[in-house]
PDB file with SEQRES, HELIX, SHEET and CRYST1 records, atoms N, CA, C and O in Angstrom:
SEQRES   1 A   69  MET VAL VAL ASP THR GLN ASN GLY PHE GLU PRO LEU TYR          
SEQRES   2 A   69  ARG ILE ALA GLU VAL ALA LYS MET LEU HIS ILE SER ARG          
SEQRES   3 A   69  ALA SER VAL TYR ASN LEU LEU ARG GLY GLU ARG ILE VAL          
SEQRES   4 A   69  ASP LEU GLY GLY LYS GLY ARG LYS GLY VAL LYS LEU VAL          
SEQRES   5 A   69  PRO ALA SER VAL LEU HIS GLU ILE LEU GLU ARG LYS THR          
SEQRES   6 A   69  LYS THR PHE ARG                                              
HELIX    1 AA1 ILE A   15  LEU A   22  1                                   8    
HELIX    2 AA2 ARG A   26  LEU A   33  1                                   8    
HELIX    3 AA3 ALA A   54  LYS A   64  1                                  11    
SHEET    1 AA1 4 VAL A   2  THR A   5  0                                        
SHEET    2 AA1 4 GLY A   8  ARG A  14 -1                                        
SHEET    3 AA1 4 LYS A  50  PRO A  53 -1                                        
SHEET    4 AA1 4 VAL A  39  ASP A  40 -1                                        
CRYST1    1.000    1.000    1.000  90.00  90.00  90.00 P 1           1          
ATOM      1  N   MET A   1       0.846  -1.164   0.000  1.00  0.00           N  
ATOM      2  CA  MET A   1       0.000   0.000   0.000  1.00  0.00           C  
ATOM      3  C   MET A   1       0.899   1.237   0.000  1.00  0.00           C  
ATOM      4  O   MET A   1       1.940   1.243   0.658  1.00  0.00           O  
ATOM      5  N   VAL A   2       0.519   2.254  -0.711  1.00  0.00           N  
ATOM      6  CA  VAL A   2       1.280   3.501  -0.798  1.00  0.00           C  
ATOM      7  C   VAL A   2       0.379   4.645  -0.337  1.00  0.00           C  
ATOM      8  O   VAL A   2      -0.784   4.733  -0.732  1.00  0.00           O  
ATOM      9  N   VAL A   3       0.936   5.522   0.506  1.00  0.00           N  
ATOM     10  CA  VAL A   3       0.172   6.636   1.072  1.00  0.00           C  
ATOM     11  C   VAL A   3       0.840   7.947   0.684  1.00  0.00           C  
ATOM     12  O   VAL A   3       2.067   8.042   0.651  1.00  0.00           O  
ATOM     13  N   ASP A   4       0.031   8.951   0.393  1.00  0.00           N  
ATOM     14  CA  ASP A   4       0.533  10.283   0.056  1.00  0.00           C  
ATOM     15  C   ASP A   4       0.877  11.015   1.358  1.00  0.00           C  
ATOM     16  O   ASP A   4       0.011  11.206   2.212  1.00  0.00           O  
ATOM     17  N   THR A   5       2.133  11.419   1.505  1.00  0.00           N  
ATOM     18  CA  THR A   5       2.575  12.169   2.679  1.00  0.00           C  
ATOM     19  C   THR A   5       3.008  13.557   2.237  1.00  0.00           C  
ATOM     20  O   THR A   5       2.926  13.885   1.053  1.00  0.00           O  
ATOM     21  N   GLN A   6       3.463  14.365   3.162  1.00  0.00           N  
ATOM     22  CA  GLN A   6       3.902  15.715   2.830  1.00  0.00           C  
ATOM     23  C   GLN A   6       5.132  15.682   1.927  1.00  0.00           C  
ATOM     24  O   GLN A   6       5.329  16.583   1.111  1.00  0.00           O  
ATOM     25  N   ASN A   7       5.954  14.652   2.069  1.00  0.00           N  
ATOM     26  CA  ASN A   7       7.184  14.555   1.286  1.00  0.00           C  
ATOM     27  C   ASN A   7       7.004  13.722   0.016  1.00  0.00           C  
ATOM     28  O   ASN A   7       7.988  13.424  -0.661  1.00  0.00           O  
ATOM     29  N   GLY A   8       5.814  13.354  -0.309  1.00  0.00           N  
ATOM     30  CA  GLY A   8       5.571  12.515  -1.480  1.00  0.00           C  
ATOM     31  C   GLY A   8       4.835  11.253  -1.070  1.00  0.00           C  
ATOM     32  O   GLY A   8       4.052  11.262  -0.120  1.00  0.00           O  
ATOM     33  N   PHE A   9       5.087  10.167  -1.789  1.00  0.00           N  
ATOM     34  CA  PHE A   9       4.417   8.910  -1.510  1.00  0.00           C  
ATOM     35  C   PHE A   9       5.348   7.992  -0.721  1.00  0.00           C  
ATOM     36  O   PHE A   9       6.533   7.878  -1.033  1.00  0.00           O  
ATOM     37  N   GLU A  10       4.801   7.343   0.297  1.00  0.00           N  
ATOM     38  CA  GLU A  10       5.591   6.440   1.121  1.00  0.00           C  
ATOM     39  C   GLU A  10       4.865   5.097   1.209  1.00  0.00           C  
ATOM     40  O   GLU A  10       3.681   5.052   1.542  1.00  0.00           O  
ATOM     41  N   PRO A  11       5.571   4.004   0.911  1.00  0.00           N  
ATOM     42  CA  PRO A  11       4.917   2.697   1.009  1.00  0.00           C  
ATOM     43  C   PRO A  11       4.686   2.296   2.467  1.00  0.00           C  
ATOM     44  O   PRO A  11       5.477   2.634   3.348  1.00  0.00           O  
ATOM     45  N   LEU A  12       3.606   1.582   2.704  1.00  0.00           N  
ATOM     46  CA  LEU A  12       3.279   1.048   4.019  1.00  0.00           C  
ATOM     47  C   LEU A  12       3.234  -0.469   3.922  1.00  0.00           C  
ATOM     48  O   LEU A  12       2.775  -1.014   2.918  1.00  0.00           O  
ATOM     49  N   TYR A  13       3.705  -1.153   4.953  1.00  0.00           N  
ATOM     50  CA  TYR A  13       3.755  -2.612   4.951  1.00  0.00           C  
ATOM     51  C   TYR A  13       2.960  -3.153   6.122  1.00  0.00           C  
ATOM     52  O   TYR A  13       2.964  -2.569   7.206  1.00  0.00           O  
ATOM     53  N   ARG A  14       2.275  -4.274   5.905  1.00  0.00           N  
ATOM     54  CA  ARG A  14       1.575  -4.955   6.980  1.00  0.00           C  
ATOM     55  C   ARG A  14       2.585  -5.675   7.864  1.00  0.00           C  
ATOM     56  O   ARG A  14       3.718  -5.924   7.451  1.00  0.00           O  
ATOM     57  N   ILE A  15       2.171  -6.005   9.075  1.00  0.00           N  
ATOM     58  CA  ILE A  15       3.040  -6.693  10.033  1.00  0.00           C  
ATOM     59  C   ILE A  15       3.522  -8.020   9.452  1.00  0.00           C  
ATOM     60  O   ILE A  15       4.697  -8.360   9.587  1.00  0.00           O  
ATOM     61  N   ALA A  16       2.635  -8.772   8.809  1.00  0.00           N  
ATOM     62  CA  ALA A  16       3.012 -10.066   8.231  1.00  0.00           C  
ATOM     63  C   ALA A  16       4.044  -9.907   7.119  1.00  0.00           C  
ATOM     64  O   ALA A  16       4.943 -10.736   6.981  1.00  0.00           O  
ATOM     65  N   GLU A  17       3.917  -8.837   6.321  1.00  0.00           N  
ATOM     66  CA  GLU A  17       4.887  -8.592   5.255  1.00  0.00           C  
ATOM     67  C   GLU A  17       6.266  -8.272   5.829  1.00  0.00           C  
ATOM     68  O   GLU A  17       7.283  -8.731   5.309  1.00  0.00           O  
ATOM     69  N   VAL A  18       6.295  -7.483   6.901  1.00  0.00           N  
ATOM     70  CA  VAL A  18       7.566  -7.142   7.539  1.00  0.00           C  
ATOM     71  C   VAL A  18       8.207  -8.405   8.117  1.00  0.00           C  
ATOM     72  O   VAL A  18       9.414  -8.608   7.989  1.00  0.00           O  
ATOM     73  N   ALA A  19       7.399  -9.246   8.748  1.00  0.00           N  
ATOM     74  CA  ALA A  19       7.917 -10.494   9.319  1.00  0.00           C  
ATOM     75  C   ALA A  19       8.513 -11.389   8.233  1.00  0.00           C  
ATOM     76  O   ALA A  19       9.553 -12.016   8.436  1.00  0.00           O  
ATOM     77  N   LYS A  20       7.858 -11.443   7.103  1.00  0.00           N  
ATOM     78  CA  LYS A  20       8.361 -12.268   6.004  1.00  0.00           C  
ATOM     79  C   LYS A  20       9.661 -11.691   5.442  1.00  0.00           C  
ATOM     80  O   LYS A  20      10.576 -12.448   5.118  1.00  0.00           O  
ATOM     81  N   MET A  21       9.756 -10.362   5.320  1.00  0.00           N  
ATOM     82  CA  MET A  21      10.968  -9.720   4.803  1.00  0.00           C  
ATOM     83  C   MET A  21      12.164  -9.956   5.720  1.00  0.00           C  
ATOM     84  O   MET A  21      13.278 -10.192   5.250  1.00  0.00           O  
ATOM     85  N   LEU A  22      11.927  -9.890   7.043  1.00  0.00           N  
ATOM     86  CA  LEU A  22      13.007 -10.008   8.014  1.00  0.00           C  
ATOM     87  C   LEU A  22      13.245 -11.445   8.472  1.00  0.00           C  
ATOM     88  O   LEU A  22      14.185 -11.705   9.224  1.00  0.00           O  
ATOM     89  N   HIS A  23      12.403 -12.381   8.027  1.00  0.00           N  
ATOM     90  CA  HIS A  23      12.497 -13.803   8.406  1.00  0.00           C  
ATOM     91  C   HIS A  23      12.392 -13.976   9.918  1.00  0.00           C  
ATOM     92  O   HIS A  23      13.167 -14.714  10.525  1.00  0.00           O  
ATOM     93  N   ILE A  24      11.419 -13.282  10.519  1.00  0.00           N  
ATOM     94  CA  ILE A  24      11.158 -13.407  11.946  1.00  0.00           C  
ATOM     95  C   ILE A  24       9.649 -13.562  12.142  1.00  0.00           C  
ATOM     96  O   ILE A  24       8.873 -13.400  11.201  1.00  0.00           O  
ATOM     97  N   SER A  25       9.243 -13.877  13.372  1.00  0.00           N  
ATOM     98  CA  SER A  25       7.820 -14.048  13.645  1.00  0.00           C  
ATOM     99  C   SER A  25       7.122 -12.690  13.761  1.00  0.00           C  
ATOM    100  O   SER A  25       7.767 -11.657  13.939  1.00  0.00           O  
ATOM    101  N   ARG A  26       5.797 -12.718  13.657  1.00  0.00           N  
ATOM    102  CA  ARG A  26       5.036 -11.474  13.800  1.00  0.00           C  
ATOM    103  C   ARG A  26       5.182 -10.910  15.208  1.00  0.00           C  
ATOM    104  O   ARG A  26       5.201  -9.692  15.390  1.00  0.00           O  
ATOM    105  N   ALA A  27       5.287 -11.790  16.210  1.00  0.00           N  
ATOM    106  CA  ALA A  27       5.470 -11.335  17.589  1.00  0.00           C  
ATOM    107  C   ALA A  27       6.779 -10.556  17.727  1.00  0.00           C  
ATOM    108  O   ALA A  27       6.835  -9.551  18.435  1.00  0.00           O  
ATOM    109  N   SER A  28       7.825 -11.019  17.051  1.00  0.00           N  
ATOM    110  CA  SER A  28       9.109 -10.312  17.085  1.00  0.00           C  
ATOM    111  C   SER A  28       8.999  -8.949  16.406  1.00  0.00           C  
ATOM    112  O   SER A  28       9.648  -7.990  16.823  1.00  0.00           O  
ATOM    113  N   VAL A  29       8.177  -8.867  15.363  1.00  0.00           N  
ATOM    114  CA  VAL A  29       7.973  -7.576  14.690  1.00  0.00           C  
ATOM    115  C   VAL A  29       7.296  -6.605  15.645  1.00  0.00           C  
ATOM    116  O   VAL A  29       7.681  -5.439  15.716  1.00  0.00           O  
ATOM    117  N   TYR A  30       6.296  -7.069  16.377  1.00  0.00           N  
ATOM    118  CA  TYR A  30       5.632  -6.202  17.351  1.00  0.00           C  
ATOM    119  C   TYR A  30       6.630  -5.718  18.402  1.00  0.00           C  
ATOM    120  O   TYR A  30       6.565  -4.562  18.819  1.00  0.00           O  
ATOM    121  N   ASN A  31       7.556  -6.582  18.840  1.00  0.00           N  
ATOM    122  CA  ASN A  31       8.580  -6.171  19.805  1.00  0.00           C  
ATOM    123  C   ASN A  31       9.498  -5.116  19.205  1.00  0.00           C  
ATOM    124  O   ASN A  31       9.847  -4.150  19.884  1.00  0.00           O  
ATOM    125  N   LEU A  32       9.898  -5.282  17.945  1.00  0.00           N  
ATOM    126  CA  LEU A  32      10.753  -4.301  17.293  1.00  0.00           C  
ATOM    127  C   LEU A  32      10.052  -2.959  17.118  1.00  0.00           C  
ATOM    128  O   LEU A  32      10.693  -1.909  17.156  1.00  0.00           O  
ATOM    129  N   LEU A  33       8.736  -2.995  16.925  1.00  0.00           N  
ATOM    130  CA  LEU A  33       7.971  -1.774  16.663  1.00  0.00           C  
ATOM    131  C   LEU A  33       7.537  -1.048  17.931  1.00  0.00           C  
ATOM    132  O   LEU A  33       6.952   0.032  17.852  1.00  0.00           O  
ATOM    133  N   ARG A  34       7.812  -1.619  19.088  1.00  0.00           N  
ATOM    134  CA  ARG A  34       7.403  -0.980  20.336  1.00  0.00           C  
ATOM    135  C   ARG A  34       8.028   0.413  20.428  1.00  0.00           C  
ATOM    136  O   ARG A  34       9.248   0.558  20.357  1.00  0.00           O  
ATOM    137  N   GLY A  35       7.193   1.420  20.583  1.00  0.00           N  
ATOM    138  CA  GLY A  35       7.654   2.801  20.695  1.00  0.00           C  
ATOM    139  C   GLY A  35       7.765   3.529  19.364  1.00  0.00           C  
ATOM    140  O   GLY A  35       7.991   4.739  19.342  1.00  0.00           O  
ATOM    141  N   GLU A  36       7.610   2.813  18.252  1.00  0.00           N  
ATOM    142  CA  GLU A  36       7.679   3.450  16.926  1.00  0.00           C  
ATOM    143  C   GLU A  36       6.291   3.936  16.521  1.00  0.00           C  
ATOM    144  O   GLU A  36       5.283   3.476  17.056  1.00  0.00           O  
ATOM    145  N   ARG A  37       6.248   4.861  15.580  1.00  0.00           N  
ATOM    146  CA  ARG A  37       4.971   5.375  15.074  1.00  0.00           C  
ATOM    147  C   ARG A  37       4.522   4.509  13.903  1.00  0.00           C  
ATOM    148  O   ARG A  37       5.219   4.396  12.895  1.00  0.00           O  
ATOM    149  N   ILE A  38       3.332   3.894  14.053  1.00  0.00           N  
ATOM    150  CA  ILE A  38       2.758   3.081  12.992  1.00  0.00           C  
ATOM    151  C   ILE A  38       1.330   3.553  12.751  1.00  0.00           C  
ATOM    152  O   ILE A  38       0.789   4.341  13.527  1.00  0.00           O  
ATOM    153  N   VAL A  39       0.729   3.072  11.684  1.00  0.00           N  
ATOM    154  CA  VAL A  39      -0.648   3.430  11.337  1.00  0.00           C  
ATOM    155  C   VAL A  39      -1.547   2.291  11.774  1.00  0.00           C  
ATOM    156  O   VAL A  39      -1.365   1.156  11.333  1.00  0.00           O  
ATOM    157  N   ASP A  40      -2.520   2.576  12.638  1.00  0.00           N  
ATOM    158  CA  ASP A  40      -3.465   1.575  13.113  1.00  0.00           C  
ATOM    159  C   ASP A  40      -4.838   1.915  12.554  1.00  0.00           C  
ATOM    160  O   ASP A  40      -5.406   2.957  12.881  1.00  0.00           O  
ATOM    161  N   LEU A  41      -5.374   1.030  11.706  1.00  0.00           N  
ATOM    162  CA  LEU A  41      -6.655   1.297  11.069  1.00  0.00           C  
ATOM    163  C   LEU A  41      -7.838   0.752  11.861  1.00  0.00           C  
ATOM    164  O   LEU A  41      -8.979   0.870  11.415  1.00  0.00           O  
ATOM    165  N   GLY A  42      -7.592   0.160  13.022  1.00  0.00           N  
ATOM    166  CA  GLY A  42      -8.664  -0.357  13.863  1.00  0.00           C  
ATOM    167  C   GLY A  42      -9.139   0.699  14.834  1.00  0.00           C  
ATOM    168  O   GLY A  42      -8.452   1.689  15.087  1.00  0.00           O  
ATOM    169  N   GLY A  43     -10.320   0.476  15.373  1.00  0.00           N  
ATOM    170  CA  GLY A  43     -10.841   1.391  16.377  1.00  0.00           C  
ATOM    171  C   GLY A  43     -10.105   1.213  17.700  1.00  0.00           C  
ATOM    172  O   GLY A  43      -9.358   0.249  17.868  1.00  0.00           O  
ATOM    173  N   LYS A  44     -10.306   2.118  18.622  1.00  0.00           N  
ATOM    174  CA  LYS A  44      -9.623   2.058  19.905  1.00  0.00           C  
ATOM    175  C   LYS A  44     -10.022   0.784  20.649  1.00  0.00           C  
ATOM    176  O   LYS A  44     -11.204   0.537  20.890  1.00  0.00           O  
ATOM    177  N   GLY A  45      -9.029  -0.013  21.007  1.00  0.00           N  
ATOM    178  CA  GLY A  45      -9.287  -1.256  21.732  1.00  0.00           C  
ATOM    179  C   GLY A  45      -9.785  -2.398  20.866  1.00  0.00           C  
ATOM    180  O   GLY A  45     -10.162  -3.446  21.390  1.00  0.00           O  
ATOM    181  N   ARG A  46      -9.795  -2.222  19.566  1.00  0.00           N  
ATOM    182  CA  ARG A  46     -10.274  -3.272  18.666  1.00  0.00           C  
ATOM    183  C   ARG A  46      -9.142  -3.766  17.775  1.00  0.00           C  
ATOM    184  O   ARG A  46      -8.116  -3.106  17.608  1.00  0.00           O  
ATOM    185  N   LYS A  47      -9.365  -4.950  17.209  1.00  0.00           N  
ATOM    186  CA  LYS A  47      -8.398  -5.482  16.253  1.00  0.00           C  
ATOM    187  C   LYS A  47      -8.493  -4.671  14.966  1.00  0.00           C  
ATOM    188  O   LYS A  47      -9.574  -4.232  14.573  1.00  0.00           O  
ATOM    189  N   GLY A  48      -7.378  -4.483  14.334  1.00  0.00           N  
ATOM    190  CA  GLY A  48      -7.377  -3.743  13.082  1.00  0.00           C  
ATOM    191  C   GLY A  48      -6.071  -3.946  12.358  1.00  0.00           C  
ATOM    192  O   GLY A  48      -5.134  -4.527  12.906  1.00  0.00           O  
ATOM    193  N   VAL A  49      -6.004  -3.484  11.159  1.00  0.00           N  
ATOM    194  CA  VAL A  49      -4.796  -3.597  10.353  1.00  0.00           C  
ATOM    195  C   VAL A  49      -3.800  -2.552  10.828  1.00  0.00           C  
ATOM    196  O   VAL A  49      -4.128  -1.372  10.952  1.00  0.00           O  
ATOM    197  N   LYS A  50      -2.581  -3.001  11.091  1.00  0.00           N  
ATOM    198  CA  LYS A  50      -1.516  -2.089  11.482  1.00  0.00           C  
ATOM    199  C   LYS A  50      -0.524  -2.019  10.338  1.00  0.00           C  
ATOM    200  O   LYS A  50      -0.079  -3.047   9.827  1.00  0.00           O  
ATOM    201  N   LEU A  51      -0.180  -0.806   9.938  1.00  0.00           N  
ATOM    202  CA  LEU A  51       0.722  -0.595   8.812  1.00  0.00           C  
ATOM    203  C   LEU A  51       1.988   0.097   9.276  1.00  0.00           C  
ATOM    204  O   LEU A  51       1.952   1.019  10.091  1.00  0.00           O  
ATOM    205  N   VAL A  52       3.118  -0.370   8.737  1.00  0.00           N  
ATOM    206  CA  VAL A  52       4.428   0.155   9.107  1.00  0.00           C  
ATOM    207  C   VAL A  52       4.954   0.996   7.954  1.00  0.00           C  
ATOM    208  O   VAL A  52       5.092   0.481   6.845  1.00  0.00           O  
ATOM    209  N   PRO A  53       5.253   2.277   8.177  1.00  0.00           N  
ATOM    210  CA  PRO A  53       5.826   3.109   7.116  1.00  0.00           C  
ATOM    211  C   PRO A  53       7.227   2.619   6.739  1.00  0.00           C  
ATOM    212  O   PRO A  53       7.932   2.034   7.561  1.00  0.00           O  
ATOM    213  N   ALA A  54       7.613   2.862   5.503  1.00  0.00           N  
ATOM    214  CA  ALA A  54       8.919   2.433   5.012  1.00  0.00           C  
ATOM    215  C   ALA A  54      10.051   3.094   5.797  1.00  0.00           C  
ATOM    216  O   ALA A  54      11.101   2.481   5.990  1.00  0.00           O  
ATOM    217  N   SER A  55       9.859   4.327   6.249  1.00  0.00           N  
ATOM    218  CA  SER A  55      10.904   5.017   7.007  1.00  0.00           C  
ATOM    219  C   SER A  55      11.181   4.309   8.335  1.00  0.00           C  
ATOM    220  O   SER A  55      12.336   4.202   8.749  1.00  0.00           O  
ATOM    221  N   VAL A  56      10.135   3.828   9.000  1.00  0.00           N  
ATOM    222  CA  VAL A  56      10.301   3.094  10.254  1.00  0.00           C  
ATOM    223  C   VAL A  56      10.983   1.756   9.982  1.00  0.00           C  
ATOM    224  O   VAL A  56      11.855   1.328  10.738  1.00  0.00           O  
ATOM    225  N   LEU A  57      10.581   1.104   8.903  1.00  0.00           N  
ATOM    226  CA  LEU A  57      11.203  -0.170   8.536  1.00  0.00           C  
ATOM    227  C   LEU A  57      12.690   0.028   8.255  1.00  0.00           C  
ATOM    228  O   LEU A  57      13.510  -0.807   8.635  1.00  0.00           O  
ATOM    229  N   HIS A  58      13.037   1.122   7.597  1.00  0.00           N  
ATOM    230  CA  HIS A  58      14.444   1.414   7.307  1.00  0.00           C  
ATOM    231  C   HIS A  58      15.236   1.612   8.605  1.00  0.00           C  
ATOM    232  O   HIS A  58      16.366   1.136   8.713  1.00  0.00           O  
ATOM    233  N   GLU A  59      14.664   2.299   9.577  1.00  0.00           N  
ATOM    234  CA  GLU A  59      15.333   2.507  10.865  1.00  0.00           C  
ATOM    235  C   GLU A  59      15.555   1.171  11.580  1.00  0.00           C  
ATOM    236  O   GLU A  59      16.614   0.950  12.167  1.00  0.00           O  
ATOM    237  N   ILE A  60      14.569   0.292  11.531  1.00  0.00           N  
ATOM    238  CA  ILE A  60      14.693  -1.023  12.165  1.00  0.00           C  
ATOM    239  C   ILE A  60      15.807  -1.818  11.504  1.00  0.00           C  
ATOM    240  O   ILE A  60      16.613  -2.451  12.187  1.00  0.00           O  
ATOM    241  N   LEU A  61      15.854  -1.789  10.183  1.00  0.00           N  
ATOM    242  CA  LEU A  61      16.895  -2.523   9.472  1.00  0.00           C  
ATOM    243  C   LEU A  61      18.281  -1.976   9.788  1.00  0.00           C  
ATOM    244  O   LEU A  61      19.234  -2.750   9.878  1.00  0.00           O  
ATOM    245  N   GLU A  62      18.417  -0.682   9.957  1.00  0.00           N  
ATOM    246  CA  GLU A  62      19.712  -0.096  10.321  1.00  0.00           C  
ATOM    247  C   GLU A  62      20.157  -0.561  11.698  1.00  0.00           C  
ATOM    248  O   GLU A  62      21.342  -0.818  11.910  1.00  0.00           O  
ATOM    249  N   ARG A  63      19.215  -0.672  12.644  1.00  0.00           N  
ATOM    250  CA  ARG A  63      19.555  -1.136  13.983  1.00  0.00           C  
ATOM    251  C   ARG A  63      19.960  -2.595  13.988  1.00  0.00           C  
ATOM    252  O   ARG A  63      20.867  -2.993  14.719  1.00  0.00           O  
ATOM    253  N   LYS A  64      19.278  -3.406  13.159  1.00  0.00           N  
ATOM    254  CA  LYS A  64      19.542  -4.849  13.148  1.00  0.00           C  
ATOM    255  C   LYS A  64      20.772  -5.227  12.317  1.00  0.00           C  
ATOM    256  O   LYS A  64      21.313  -6.320  12.485  1.00  0.00           O  
ATOM    257  N   THR A  65      21.213  -4.351  11.435  1.00  0.00           N  
ATOM    258  CA  THR A  65      22.334  -4.652  10.560  1.00  0.00           C  
ATOM    259  C   THR A  65      23.644  -4.617  11.350  1.00  0.00           C  
ATOM    260  O   THR A  65      23.910  -3.684  12.108  1.00  0.00           O  
ATOM    261  N   LYS A  66      24.448  -5.657  11.150  1.00  0.00           N  
ATOM    262  CA  LYS A  66      25.730  -5.747  11.843  1.00  0.00           C  
ATOM    263  C   LYS A  66      26.848  -5.556  10.826  1.00  0.00           C  
ATOM    264  O   LYS A  66      26.711  -5.924   9.659  1.00  0.00           O  
ATOM    265  N   THR A  67      27.944  -4.983  11.278  1.00  0.00           N  
ATOM    266  CA  THR A  67      29.108  -4.792  10.426  1.00  0.00           C  
ATOM    267  C   THR A  67      30.137  -5.871  10.758  1.00  0.00           C  
ATOM    268  O   THR A  67      30.552  -6.003  11.910  1.00  0.00           O  
ATOM    269  N   PHE A  68      30.545  -6.635   9.759  1.00  0.00           N  
ATOM    270  CA  PHE A  68      31.564  -7.655   9.955  1.00  0.00           C  
ATOM    271  C   PHE A  68      32.931  -7.025   9.738  1.00  0.00           C  
ATOM    272  O   PHE A  68      33.167  -6.345   8.739  1.00  0.00           O  
ATOM    273  N   ARG A  69      33.810  -7.259  10.674  1.00  0.00           N  
ATOM    274  CA  ARG A  69      35.166  -6.713  10.560  1.00  0.00           C  
ATOM    275  C   ARG A  69      36.186  -7.808  10.593  1.00  0.00           C  
ATOM    276  O   ARG A  69      37.384  -7.538  10.509  1.00  0.00           O  
TER     277      ARG A  69                                                      
END                                                                             
């Protein structure tokens, strides 16, 4: 999914898509996203689709990336 933002268009990813990209479980994705800004399309206290902006995903990947020396 792609959303129009102030800086242009930014892709959004579902939790399951992020888990598949990173080869981790969905529960681990929720742990990585704790404290990050995501888009929640569900009502307050209800189940709903949660979308992760590409910028947040990029920050997570930078933290998880290790440098081999």
